[in-house]
N, C-alpha and C positions, 0 to 999 in steps of 0.2 A: 504493499499499499504506499502510495506516494503522499507526502504530506500536502495539505492544502496550501495554496499560495499565501493565505494570510496567517499561517501558523508555521513559521520558520523554527520556532523553538521546540518543535516535537522531534528534532533530530537529537542523536546523542552527541554532545560536545566532546571533542578530544582534549586531552590534556596537551597543553602547549609544549612545543618541541624543547624550548629551553628548560623546562622543568622535568619533562619526561626523560631526558637524557641523564639526569642526575638522580633518578629514583632508584632504590634497591629493587632486586628481582621480586622480593616479597611484596613490596608496595605496588609494583607493576601488576604482579599477578591479581592481587586483591582489586586494583582498579579495573582490570580486564574482566574480572567477574561481575563487578557492578555495572560496566559497560553492556554486558550481555543481558543483565536484567533490565537495564533502561531500554536497550533495543527491544526487547520483548513488550515492555510496558508502553513505550511510544507507538509501536505498531499496533497494539491493542486500542490505544486512543485514537489513532488514525482510522482504524476499522469501525470504531463506535461512533466516531464524528461523521463518518460517511453514511451511517444509517438515520442520522437525524435529518429531519425535515427542517429547513432554514426558517420557515415561518410558524410551524406548530411544534415548538419545543417546550415540554413541560418543565415546571420547576425541578422536579426529581431528576429529569435528564440533565438539566443544568448543573444540579448539585453533583451528580455522578461525574460528569465531565470535570468539573472543578476540583473534586476530590482526587481524581486520577492524575491531572495535571500538578496538583500539589504533591502528590506522592513522587512524580518525577522531579519536581523541584527539590524535595527533600532528600532524594537519592543523590542528586548533584551535590548538594550541601554536605552529605555524608562523605562523598568522594573527596571533596576539598579537605574536610576535616582528617580523613585518613592520610592524606599527603602532608598536612601541616607538620607532624613531627620531624619530617625529613628535610624541611626547609630551614634556612638560617633564622633564628628567632627575630631579627629585626624585619624580616619580610614575611612574618606570620600574619600580617594584616591582609595578605592577599587571600586567604582563606576565609575572610569575613563573609557572612551570607549577605548578599544584595538583594534587592527587591526585584531586579531585572534578571531573568534567567539567561544564561550565556548562549548565544546563537551558535557559534561554530566552535570555539575553543573555551575550555573549562574556566580559565583565569582571564578571559577577555581577549579582545583582539589587539589591545594596546598594551601588553605586558612590559616591554621595555620601558615604556613611558611611566607606568605604575612603579615600577621598581626604582627608577631614578627619583620620583617624587618621594617614595618611601625612604630611600636613602639620604635624601636632603632633609627630611623630616627627622629621621634619627640623629643626624648631625646636630639639628637645631635643639632637639630635646636634650642631647648630651651637653650642650653648652649651657643648658639651664640648670643642669644637675650640679651640686657641689662636688669639688674634686675629691677623690678618694686617696689622696696621698697624705704623707706625714706632714706636709706644709699646711694642709687643712687642719690637722689636729693642733697645730700651734696657735691657731687663732680662736680654737674653742675655749672657753672659760675652764679653768682647772678645778676639779673637783677631787676630793679625797674619796676614793673608793673603799678604803679599809676602814672598818669600824670595830672597836673592840667588843667582845662579848660582854654582856651584862655580868656582874659578879654572882648573882644568885643563880645562874645556870651552871651545870657541871658539864664538862666536857663529855661527849659520847663514849671516848675510850675509857673513861674513869668509872663508869657505872660497873657495878659489880654484880654478879649473879647470886641469887639467894643461896644459902647453904643447902645441900642435899640433905634430906632427911631419910632415914632408914625406916623401913617398915617392920615392925615387931610382930612376929607370928605367936599366937597363943598355942600352948600345947594341946595336942588333939584330946578331945574328951573321951573319958572311958567310963563304962558302967558296969 
């Protein structure tokens, strides 16, 4: 079943080549399985859409179509979230769920542009963070971290076990 002209999002989006080349074999195999499920789902959606009459569509038919399309969108989101751990953490924002489904490529057609914007954003955020060097510690107020124990408490190693008591046995009763 070919998708209707007004439904280009019923195709299974492929992972962008830049990302696909850096994925592990396990992640690729998992994504390939999800692509097969998506292909079956989108084929079913297309077949169901062909059975609908454009003028007389009931609300149940509209709901069914909306639920099927939402399932397809959620599987694409699942694909992104399964790829997320393999990406550089500063580019994990590529896996955010957007409101528009991807038409041909899972991470969008303009991936290099998005990566460049995210890299610039990460640089700007790092400039706003305080430095994590010793020079930063010099500017911090000096506090005494050590406090003596109160005199009424005994140290843990000084506690003693109670003395062991022996059990006395009574002689057996005789009659």
